[in-house]
C-alpha positions, 0 to 999 in steps of 0.5 A: 504533466510538464509541471507535475514532473519537476514537482515529482522530481523534488519528491525523489531528491528529498526522499531518495535516501529514505526510499533506499533504506526502505528497500534495503533494510527489510530485504537485508534483514531477510537475507541475513535471517535466511542465511544464518537463522534456523529454518524449521519444517516439521516432518509431517509438512515435508511428507505432505508436500512431497516433491512440491516442497521446493516450489512451495518454499519459493512461492512463499518467499516471493509472495511474502517479500512482495506483500511485506515490501508493499505494506511497508511502503504503504504505511510509511507513505501514509505517515509522510503524506499526513504532513505533506501540506505543512512541510514547507511552512516550518522553514518558509520554503513555501515562499519559494514554491509559491514562486514556481510556475505551478498551481496550488492544486499541482503542488498538492497533487504531485506529492500525493501521487508520488507517495501514495501511488508510485512509491508503493508500486515501486516497492511492490516491484522491489519486493518481487525482485527481492523475493526471487533472491530470497527464494533461492536462499530458502530452497537452497538451505532446505533442499539444496541449490539444484532444486531451485534451478529445477523449479517450475519457473514458468508457473512461479513467474506467472503466479507471482506476476499475477499477484503483483499485477492484482495488488498494483491494479487494486492500489488506485481503487484502495486509494480512492476509497481511503481518499476522504480519510487521507485528505481529512488527515492532511487537512487537519494537519494543515490547520492544526499541525500535530494536533490534526491526528488527535483531533481526528481521533477524538472527533471520530470517537466522540462523534460516533458516541454522540450519534449513537446516543442520539440516533442509536448508530455510530455512523462516523465510526461505521463509515470509517470502518466501511471505507477501510474494509472496501480499500482492503477488498480493493487490494485482495479478496474482492467479494469472491472469497479468498485464494484458498488451498486445502492441501499443501500438495495441491499448492503448485497446481493452485498456483497455475490458477492464480493469474485467472483468480487475480483477474476475477478478483480485480473485476469483483473489486471494480464491481464493488464501486457500484455503491452510494458510499463510493461517490459520496467518499469521492465528493468528501475527498474533493471538498477536503482537497478544495479546502487544502488548495484554499489554505495553500493560497494564503501562502507564506502568511499561513506558515509558522 
């Protein structure tokens, strides 16, 4: 861990401006839209919600902000990670990083942990905090600022923390499911530079077609789809059904049940790991990581 921390600090020094913009720009745009944009709520919806409308508006703003920031961070991190193995070779800075007292596996693992795990988790917390500010703007514009201060904050905070905890707990599980695809992209990019994405897409498409013609089943395409579906279920809706509210007026009462639902949903996601596909995926990912370490061991001779 003592050697991992400096490598993680390197990621902070290299990407802190981008991360700052990643948090500020979406929230700033949302603040401008809620401050000066037109907010339309039909009369029927307002009547159906009744006195629960302020709480529902606040819950929507908090949940929307949290989910949006989380998804933006996840997708941006996936793009950055795809080039993490080769980034030091363009300017030959790999020669410096090979001289520091850190193993090749640590040099590869540190940026993966930071970008795939820590950055989305931090973005989730930023989105949660920003959601409270956005909820004030939304509620104030629709029904007045006094209604925001009168909200059932105990219920809203418990529900929002339950949602955030569910996403944060499911993130490592989702990454484990996606690790074969993520590390395969990193490996192909290390070997073939920008052609890695093209080779992966063509390989999956052509390979699935060949397997379908030979065996009647596009196994590569199916396995990739199963991995992505399992990753999605790890984050939310873990095989037990979604969090459904039948009537708008029942929304606040349903929020009280969200923390317990989030726990049950996470346990269902953990139980979903008990499938032969999961250890097979981890074994394949470990193989890709081993090949990445072998590629890095060639050091500066692999640059260019």
